[in-house]
C-alpha positions as CSV (number, residue, x, y, z in Angstrom):
1,M,-35.2,-52.6,12.4
2,S,-33.3,-50.0,14.5
3,K,-35.2,-48.6,17.5
4,Y,-34.1,-45.2,16.1
5,Q,-35.8,-45.7,12.7
6,H,-38.5,-43.1,13.4
7,I,-36.0,-40.2,13.9
8,K,-33.8,-41.5,11.1
9,Q,-36.8,-41.2,8.8
10,K,-37.7,-37.7,10.2
11,A,-34.2,-36.5,9.8
12,Y,-34.0,-37.8,6.3
13,E,-37.2,-36.3,5.2
14,A,-36.3,-32.9,6.7
15,N,-32.9,-32.9,5.2
16,M,-34.3,-33.6,1.7
17,Q,-36.5,-30.4,2.1
18,L,-33.4,-28.2,2.2
19,P,-32.4,-28.5,-1.5
20,K,-36.1,-28.5,-2.6
21,L,-36.5,-25.1,-0.8
22,G,-33.3,-23.7,-2.2
23,L,-31.7,-23.5,1.2
24,V,-28.5,-25.4,0.5
25,L,-25.9,-25.7,-2.2
26,F,-24.0,-29.0,-2.5
27,T,-23.7,-30.2,1.1
28,F,-23.8,-26.9,2.9
29,G,-26.4,-27.7,5.5
30,N,-27.8,-30.3,7.9
31,V,-31.0,-31.1,9.9
32,S,-31.3,-33.2,13.0
33,A,-34.4,-34.8,14.6
34,A,-34.4,-35.7,18.3
35,D,-36.1,-38.2,20.6
36,R,-35.9,-36.8,24.1
37,E,-37.2,-40.0,25.8
38,L,-34.3,-41.9,24.2
39,G,-31.9,-39.0,24.7
40,V,-30.6,-39.0,21.1
41,F,-30.9,-37.3,17.8
42,A,-30.5,-38.4,14.2
43,I,-28.4,-36.1,12.0
44,K,-27.1,-36.0,8.4
45,P,-23.7,-37.6,7.8
46,S,-20.9,-35.2,7.0
47,G,-20.2,-34.3,3.3
48,V,-22.7,-36.8,1.8
49,P,-24.6,-35.3,-1.2
50,Y,-28.3,-35.0,-0.8
51,D,-29.1,-37.2,-3.7
52,E,-27.2,-40.0,-2.0
53,L,-28.9,-39.8,1.3
54,T,-31.2,-42.5,2.7
55,P,-32.8,-42.9,6.2
56,E,-30.3,-45.6,7.0
57,K,-27.4,-43.2,6.4
58,M,-28.5,-40.9,9.2
59,V,-26.2,-41.0,12.2
60,I,-27.6,-41.4,15.8
61,V,-25.9,-39.2,18.4
62,D,-26.5,-38.6,22.1
63,F,-26.8,-35.1,23.7
64,D,-23.1,-35.1,24.6
65,G,-22.2,-35.5,20.9
66,N,-21.2,-39.2,21.1
67,T,-22.1,-41.4,18.1
68,I,-24.5,-44.2,19.2
69,E,-25.3,-45.8,15.9
70,G,-24.2,-45.4,12.3
71,D,-21.3,-46.3,10.0
72,L,-20.7,-42.7,8.7
73,R,-19.2,-39.7,10.4
74,P,-22.0,-37.3,11.6
75,S,-22.2,-33.7,10.4
76,S,-19.3,-31.4,11.4
77,D,-21.9,-29.3,13.2
78,T,-23.1,-32.2,15.4
79,K,-21.6,-30.8,18.6
80,T,-23.5,-27.5,18.1
81,H,-26.8,-29.5,17.8
82,A,-26.0,-31.5,20.8
83,V,-25.3,-28.5,23.0
84,L,-28.6,-26.9,22.0
85,Y,-30.6,-30.1,22.7
86,K,-28.9,-30.6,26.0
87,H,-29.5,-27.1,27.3
88,W,-32.8,-26.1,25.7
89,D,-36.0,-27.9,26.4
90,G,-38.9,-28.1,23.9
91,I,-36.9,-28.4,20.7
92,N,-36.8,-31.6,18.7
93,G,-35.4,-30.4,15.4
94,I,-32.5,-28.2,14.4
95,V,-31.4,-26.8,11.0
96,H,-28.1,-25.2,9.9
97,T,-27.7,-23.9,6.4
98,H,-25.6,-21.4,4.5
99,S,-28.7,-20.0,2.7
100,T,-27.7,-16.9,0.7
101,Y,-29.5,-14.0,2.2
102,A,-29.5,-15.1,5.8
103,T,-25.8,-15.9,5.6
104,A,-25.1,-12.5,4.0
105,W,-26.7,-10.8,7.1
106,A,-24.6,-13.0,9.3
107,Q,-21.5,-12.1,7.4
108,A,-22.4,-8.4,7.9
109,Q,-22.8,-9.2,11.6
110,R,-26.2,-7.5,11.5
111,C,-29.5,-8.4,13.1
112,I,-32.4,-8.5,10.6
113,P,-34.7,-5.6,11.5
114,V,-38.5,-6.0,11.6
115,F,-39.4,-4.1,8.5
116,G,-42.7,-5.7,7.6
117,T,-45.6,-8.0,8.5
118,T,-44.1,-11.1,7.1
119,H,-41.4,-10.8,9.7
120,A,-44.0,-9.9,12.4
121,D,-46.1,-13.0,11.5
122,H,-43.3,-15.1,13.0
123,L,-41.5,-13.1,15.6
124,T,-41.8,-9.7,17.3
125,V,-38.1,-8.8,17.5
126,D,-35.2,-8.5,15.1
127,V,-33.7,-11.8,14.0
128,P,-30.7,-11.8,16.5
129,C,-27.1,-12.0,15.3
130,A,-24.6,-13.3,17.8
131,P,-21.1,-11.6,17.7
132,P,-18.2,-13.6,16.3
133,M,-16.5,-16.0,18.7
134,S,-13.2,-15.0,20.4
135,D,-9.9,-16.3,19.0
136,E,-9.4,-18.5,22.0
137,L,-12.7,-20.3,21.6
138,I,-12.2,-20.6,17.9
139,A,-8.9,-22.4,18.5
140,G,-10.6,-24.8,21.0
141,D,-13.7,-27.0,20.5
142,Y,-15.2,-24.8,17.9
143,E,-18.5,-26.6,17.1
144,Y,-19.2,-27.1,20.8
145,Q,-18.5,-23.5,21.6
146,T,-20.8,-22.4,18.7
147,G,-23.7,-24.0,20.7
148,H,-22.7,-22.0,23.8
149,Q,-22.2,-18.9,21.6
150,I,-25.9,-19.2,20.6
151,I,-27.2,-19.9,24.1
152,N,-25.1,-17.1,25.7
153,H,-26.4,-14.6,23.2
154,F,-30.0,-15.5,24.1
155,K,-29.2,-15.2,27.8
156,E,-27.5,-11.9,27.4
157,N,-30.3,-10.4,25.4
158,D,-33.2,-12.0,27.4
159,L,-34.5,-13.9,24.5
160,D,-36.7,-17.0,24.8
161,H,-35.7,-19.8,22.5
162,Q,-39.2,-21.1,22.3
163,E,-40.4,-17.7,20.9
164,V,-37.4,-16.8,18.8
165,E,-36.6,-20.0,16.9
166,M,-33.7,-18.6,14.8
167,I,-30.4,-16.9,15.0
168,L,-27.5,-15.7,12.8
169,V,-24.1,-16.6,14.0
170,G,-21.8,-13.6,13.2
171,N,-19.5,-14.2,10.2
172,H,-20.9,-17.7,9.9
173,A,-24.5,-18.6,9.0
174,P,-28.0,-19.2,10.4
175,F,-29.4,-21.9,12.8
176,T,-33.1,-22.5,13.3
177,W,-35.0,-24.9,15.6
178,G,-38.5,-26.0,16.5
179,K,-40.7,-28.5,18.2
180,T,-40.2,-30.8,15.3
181,A,-37.6,-31.1,12.5
182,E,-40.3,-30.0,10.1
183,K,-40.9,-26.8,12.0
184,A,-37.2,-26.2,12.1
185,V,-37.0,-26.5,8.3
186,Y,-40.1,-24.1,8.0
187,N,-38.3,-21.6,10.2
188,S,-35.2,-21.8,8.1
189,A,-37.2,-21.1,4.9
190,V,-39.0,-18.2,6.7
191,L,-35.7,-16.8,7.8
192,E,-34.3,-16.9,4.3
193,A,-37.4,-15.1,2.9
194,V,-37.3,-12.4,5.6
195,A,-33.6,-11.9,5.1
196,H,-34.1,-11.5,1.3
197,M,-37.0,-9.0,1.8
198,A,-35.0,-7.0,4.3
199,H,-32.1,-6.8,1.9
200,L,-34.3,-5.6,-0.9
201,T,-36.0,-3.1,1.5
202,E,-32.6,-1.5,2.3
203,Q,-31.7,-1.4,-1.3
204,I,-34.8,0.5,-2.1
205,D,-34.5,2.8,0.9
206,N,-31.5,2.7,3.2
207,Y,-33.5,4.6,5.7
208,A,-36.6,2.5,5.6
209,P,-38.6,2.7,8.8
210,R,-39.1,-0.2,11.1
211,L,-42.6,-1.7,11.4
212,K,-44.5,0.1,14.0
213,D,-45.3,-1.7,17.3
214,S,-49.1,-1.9,16.7
215,L,-48.6,-3.8,13.5
216,I,-46.0,-6.1,15.0
217,K,-48.4,-6.9,17.8
218,K,-51.4,-7.4,15.5
219,H,-49.7,-9.7,13.1
220,Y,-47.9,-11.8,15.7
221,E,-51.0,-12.2,17.9
222,R,-53.4,-13.1,15.1
223,K,-51.2,-16.1,14.5
224,H,-49.8,-16.9,17.9
225,G,-51.8,-15.0,20.5
226,P,-54.5,-16.5,22.8
227,D,-57.2,-15.2,20.5
228,S,-55.4,-16.1,17.3
229,Y,-57.6,-16.5,14.2
230,Y,-55.2,-17.3,11.4
231,G,-55.8,-20.7,9.7
232,Q,-58.4,-23.4,10.2
């Protein structure tokens, strides 16, 4: 048995959640699961339909984007995952989808405003949207630069990747991450739900007010604060 079997299994199970949650169409998405002690991650093979996936088909890649184990070509987004793992501590799972509503906001190049408590349950700021990449970078190592596009947007806007576990890449689509692959998938589903709600909110009232700060603070801290009381 491969010494990477544990992350192959985690990556497989997390990838299989994407179609179940309605976050992907055909092969429009991927999940990776990392083992930081081994310095590698397992990721979905490129272009393989979800109903044909197995744990054994997951590809093992290091944090420089080099394939370590696997007979199939890894996801075309592999270099983006590698950059994020290499530069950001504390994340062990990454998800990229083209889910409908989150992608629509990305295509509009808009951050998703904090309109309600569902959003505030998970983060206290707008879902960030990174601006589209420059023509020069697009013509270069595109997927590698996408990773730095995400990292640079967080630096420029003083965002903490361990507090804000999601981003929209302008004109592209969303990426999410977390301490585990399962948490990254959860964040991807939350992002799609929040994006859908925000879209409907603006359809009902294009001038809908943002959630007031006191409610943002209350809803975030009751789940994540030092005196949190949500759950068992």
